[in-house]
C-alpha positions as CSV (number, residue, x, y, z in Angstrom):
1,V,24.3,-1.9,3.3
2,H,20.6,-1.7,3.8
3,G,18.8,-5.1,3.4
4,E,22.0,-7.0,3.7
5,G,21.4,-10.4,5.1
6,H,17.7,-10.3,4.1
7,S,16.4,-12.4,1.3
8,H,13.8,-9.6,0.5
9,A,15.6,-6.4,0.3
10,N,12.6,-4.8,-1.5
11,A,9.4,-6.4,-0.5
12,F,7.3,-5.0,-3.1
13,T,9.3,-5.6,-6.3
14,D,11.7,-8.5,-5.6
15,F,10.1,-11.5,-7.2
16,H,13.5,-13.2,-7.7
17,G,14.1,-16.4,-5.8
18,S,17.2,-18.5,-5.9
19,T,18.2,-21.0,-8.6
20,R,18.9,-24.5,-7.7
21,E,20.0,-27.1,-10.3
22,G,18.5,-25.0,-13.1
23,L,15.1,-24.5,-11.4
24,A,13.8,-21.2,-10.1
25,V,13.1,-21.7,-6.3
26,T,11.1,-19.1,-4.3
27,D,9.8,-19.1,-0.7
28,R,6.3,-18.8,0.6
29,R,6.4,-15.0,0.6
30,G,7.6,-14.8,-3.1
31,M,4.7,-17.2,-4.0
32,L,2.2,-15.0,-2.2
33,K,3.5,-12.0,-3.9
34,A,3.3,-13.5,-7.2
35,G,-0.2,-14.9,-6.5
36,M,-1.6,-11.6,-5.4
37,A,-0.1,-9.9,-8.5
38,G,-1.9,-12.4,-10.5
39,L,-5.1,-12.1,-8.7
40,S,-5.1,-8.3,-9.1
41,L,-4.4,-8.3,-12.9
42,P,-8.1,-9.0,-13.9
43,G,-9.4,-6.2,-11.9
44,L,-6.8,-3.8,-13.4
45,L,-7.6,-4.9,-17.0
46,E,-11.4,-4.5,-16.3
47,A,-10.9,-1.0,-14.9
48,R,-8.8,-0.1,-17.9
49,A,-11.5,-1.4,-20.3
50,Q,-14.2,0.4,-18.4
51,A,-12.3,3.7,-18.5
52,K,-11.6,3.3,-22.2
53,Q,-15.4,2.7,-22.9
54,A,-16.2,5.8,-20.9
55,G,-13.8,7.9,-22.8
56,R,-11.4,8.4,-19.8
57,K,-7.7,7.8,-19.8
58,M,-6.0,5.9,-17.0
59,G,-3.0,7.5,-15.4
60,D,-4.0,11.1,-15.3
61,N,-3.5,11.3,-11.5
62,K,-2.0,14.7,-10.5
63,S,-0.4,13.5,-7.2
64,V,0.3,10.5,-5.0
65,I,1.0,10.4,-1.4
66,L,3.2,7.4,-0.3
67,L,3.8,7.0,3.4
68,W,6.5,4.4,4.0
69,M,6.3,4.2,7.8
70,C,8.3,1.1,8.8
71,G,8.2,1.4,12.6
72,G,6.3,4.7,12.3
73,P,3.4,6.1,14.1
74,S,0.1,4.1,14.4
75,H,-2.7,4.4,11.8
76,I,-5.0,5.8,14.6
77,D,-2.5,8.6,15.2
78,T,-2.2,9.4,11.4
79,L,-4.5,8.4,8.7
80,D,-7.5,6.7,10.6
81,P,-8.2,8.7,13.6
82,K,-11.2,7.6,15.7
83,P,-12.5,10.8,17.2
84,D,-15.8,9.1,18.3
85,L,-14.0,6.7,20.6
86,P,-13.7,7.3,24.3
87,Q,-10.6,9.4,25.2
88,N,-8.7,6.4,26.7
89,K,-9.1,4.4,23.4
90,R,-8.1,6.9,20.8
91,G,-4.9,8.8,20.0
92,P,-4.0,12.1,21.8
93,F,-4.2,14.3,18.7
94,S,-7.0,16.1,17.1
95,T,-8.1,15.7,13.4
96,I,-8.3,18.3,10.5
97,P,-10.4,18.0,7.4
98,T,-8.9,17.1,4.0
99,T,-10.0,18.4,0.6
100,L,-12.2,15.3,0.3
101,P,-15.4,15.9,2.2
102,G,-15.8,13.8,5.2
103,V,-12.2,12.6,5.4
104,H,-10.0,13.8,8.3
105,V,-6.4,13.2,9.2
106,C,-4.2,13.9,12.2
107,E,-3.6,17.5,12.9
108,H,0.1,16.8,12.6
109,L,0.2,15.5,9.0
């Protein structure tokens, strides 16, 4: 079973620690996740309020690209190419433009 033997089978959504003597116990990673979620909440609420005042609805995105690359290729060879670096410092692949002006990705994406 994937994740067996690991306390964090799903690192993004598993906030459940263990329970000992009726008290919830979590580790440092769990505390960091909960803290970061709490720190990001005011920004999300502020963005929602600003969108509502401007007459825009949040959540009208048409598409999302999620790249889950555990052990995958380097960011330099995919989403963050450095074409201006010397040849020995950058990845071996060329870049192609995206629909967003000025943004390029690896030619193999």
